[in-house]
N, C-alpha and C positions, 0 to 999 in steps of 0.2 A: 391537467396532469393526473393520470390515474395512479393508483397505488403500485401497480405493476411497473409502470415507467419509473417511478421513484426508486423502487427496489432495484431495478436494472441499473439505473444511474449510480446508486450507491455501490452496487456490486462491482461495476466497472471501475469506479474510483478506488475502491478498496484494493482491488488487484493491482492497479497501476501504482498505488502508493506502496503496496507490499514489495513489489519488485524494486522500488527505489530505496526502501528501508533495509532490505535483506543484507546488503553488503556492509552496513555500518557495524563497526566493532568486531569484525571477523578476523580472527588470528589463527594461523596454522600452528601445529605443534612446534615446528621449528622457530617460528616467530615468538612463541610463548616460552621458549627455552625448555621444552619438555620433549620426551622421546615419544614418537608415535607408536601406537599399538601394532602388533604383528598383523600383517594382511590388510591394514588400513591404508587408504589413500593419503599421500603426503599433503594433499591440498585440503583435506577435511578439517573443518574448524574444531578448535578445542572445546569451546563453550558457545554454541550457536545462539543461545538465549531466544529461542523461537517464540515462546509465550510472551516475553517482553516486546518483541517485535510485532506480534499480532496486536497487542494492546496499543502500542504506539500507532500502528497502521490504522486501527479502528478510530482512534482519536483524531488523527489527521484527516481521514476520509470523512468522518462526521463533520469536521469543521468545513471542509471543502463542499460537502453536500449542503450544509447550512447556507453557504454563500450562493450556491446554485439555486437552492430553494427560494431564498430571499429575492434573487434576481427574477426567477420565473413567476413567483406569486405577485410581485409588484410590477410586472410587465416592463421592467427596465430594459429588457432585450427581447425582441420578438424572434424566438427560435424558428418558428414556422416560416417567417418571411425570409430568413437566411437560407433555408433549405429549398425554397421555391425559385431562387435565382434572382 
């Protein structure tokens, strides 16, 4: 496992987790009982909390990467044999 492969696996995991985490806690102005700003989309979130979602995404992706790395280092699953049919 090269460092480049590890970076790519972590990056793919990070983006996959981000798209799973983004919808959590999203409330529109109507759901929050507030009035939306003029010219704004009615579906725009009131407080998207993107920084918190990035931190949660990084923590979950790091945990998943740790599992992947443990499996790969200890040869618990041979990924190359799976790809060769």
